[in-house]
C-alpha positions as CSV (number, residue, x, y, z in Angstrom):
1,M,28.7,14.1,5.0
2,S,29.7,14.2,8.7
3,S,27.5,15.3,11.6
4,H,29.3,18.6,11.7
5,D,28.2,19.6,8.3
6,C,24.5,18.3,8.7
7,L,21.8,20.7,8.7
8,F,19.6,18.8,11.3
9,C,22.4,18.3,13.6
10,K,22.9,22.0,13.5
11,I,19.2,22.5,14.3
12,I,19.5,20.0,17.2
13,S,22.4,21.5,18.6
14,G,20.7,24.9,18.3
15,D,23.0,26.5,16.1
16,I,20.4,27.0,13.3
17,S,16.9,28.0,14.5
18,A,13.8,26.2,13.7
19,T,10.1,25.9,14.7
20,V,10.1,23.0,17.4
21,V,6.6,21.4,17.7
22,D,7.8,18.7,20.3
23,Q,10.8,17.0,21.5
24,N,12.2,14.5,23.9
25,D,15.6,13.2,25.1
26,D,15.9,11.2,21.7
27,I,13.7,12.8,19.5
28,L,13.2,16.4,18.0
29,V,9.9,17.5,15.8
30,I,10.2,20.7,13.9
31,K,8.0,22.3,11.3
32,D,9.0,21.8,7.6
33,I,9.7,25.1,5.9
34,H,8.5,23.8,2.7
35,P,5.2,22.3,3.7
36,K,3.3,19.6,1.4
37,A,0.2,19.7,3.8
38,P,-1.3,22.0,6.2
39,I,0.3,19.9,8.9
40,H,3.9,19.0,7.9
41,Y,6.4,18.2,10.5
42,L,9.9,16.5,10.6
43,I,10.4,13.7,13.2
44,I,14.4,13.7,13.6
45,P,16.3,11.6,16.1
46,K,18.9,13.4,17.9
47,I,21.7,11.1,17.0
48,H,23.2,11.6,13.6
49,I,22.1,8.6,11.5
50,K,22.5,9.1,7.4
51,N,19.6,7.0,6.4
52,I,18.1,3.4,6.9
53,Q,20.8,1.7,5.3
54,D,23.2,3.3,8.1
55,L,21.0,2.1,10.7
56,Q,22.6,-0.4,13.0
57,E,21.2,-2.9,16.0
58,E,22.8,-0.5,18.6
59,N,20.6,2.7,17.4
60,S,17.6,0.9,16.0
61,R,15.6,1.9,18.9
62,Y,15.3,5.3,17.3
63,I,13.2,4.0,14.7
64,A,10.4,3.1,17.4
65,K,11.1,6.3,19.0
66,M,10.4,8.0,15.9
67,M,7.0,5.9,15.5
68,L,5.8,6.6,19.1
69,M,6.3,10.4,18.4
70,A,4.2,10.0,15.4
71,K,1.5,8.6,17.5
72,K,1.8,11.4,20.0
73,L,1.6,14.1,17.4
74,S,-1.5,12.4,15.9
75,Q,-3.0,12.4,19.2
76,K,-2.7,16.1,19.4
77,L,-4.8,16.4,16.1
78,S,-8.3,17.8,16.3
79,G,-11.2,15.6,14.5
80,D,-9.4,13.0,12.3
81,Q,-6.2,11.6,13.5
82,S,-5.2,10.5,10.3
83,F,-1.7,11.2,8.9
84,R,1.0,10.1,6.4
85,L,4.7,9.1,7.2
86,I,7.2,9.3,4.4
87,M,10.7,8.4,4.9
88,N,13.1,9.0,1.9
89,N,16.2,6.8,1.7
90,G,19.1,8.0,-0.5
91,A,19.0,10.7,-3.2
92,Q,17.2,9.0,-5.8
93,A,14.4,8.4,-3.5
94,G,14.2,12.1,-2.6
95,Q,16.3,12.5,0.2
96,S,17.7,16.0,0.6
97,V,19.0,16.0,3.9
98,F,21.2,13.2,5.0
99,H,20.1,12.6,8.4
100,M,17.5,10.1,8.8
101,H,14.0,11.6,9.6
102,C,10.2,11.4,8.8
103,H,7.9,13.5,7.4
104,F,4.5,13.5,9.4
105,L,1.9,15.0,6.9
106,S,-1.7,15.7,8.0
107,G,-4.6,18.1,7.5
108,K,-5.9,17.1,4.1
109,V,-7.0,14.1,2.2
110,M,-4.2,12.4,0.6
111,N,-5.3,9.8,-1.7
112,D,-2.7,10.1,-4.4
113,F,0.6,8.2,-4.3
């Protein structure tokens, strides 16, 4: 899939609307349209990287930027700042949008795995 066909690239460019939670020059955070927890955000780099297997040394800084955004999001939570990050890598692992991203989940006890 090229970046022209990518759902997240279309959201980043403004061609498709989404509920934006936060963003900076490198990262966009939107609400998941099918939440699995009371708080379910998607942390998305603004550069098209299909998944971790397509990650290269020259764009590896986006992983750190995603983690720093997760930290920022957690600091906005009231009370307990616990959260879960999930990153699916490949169709068999549950990746359905082939643009690297993390699911940020919070707001409930998540002891299951």
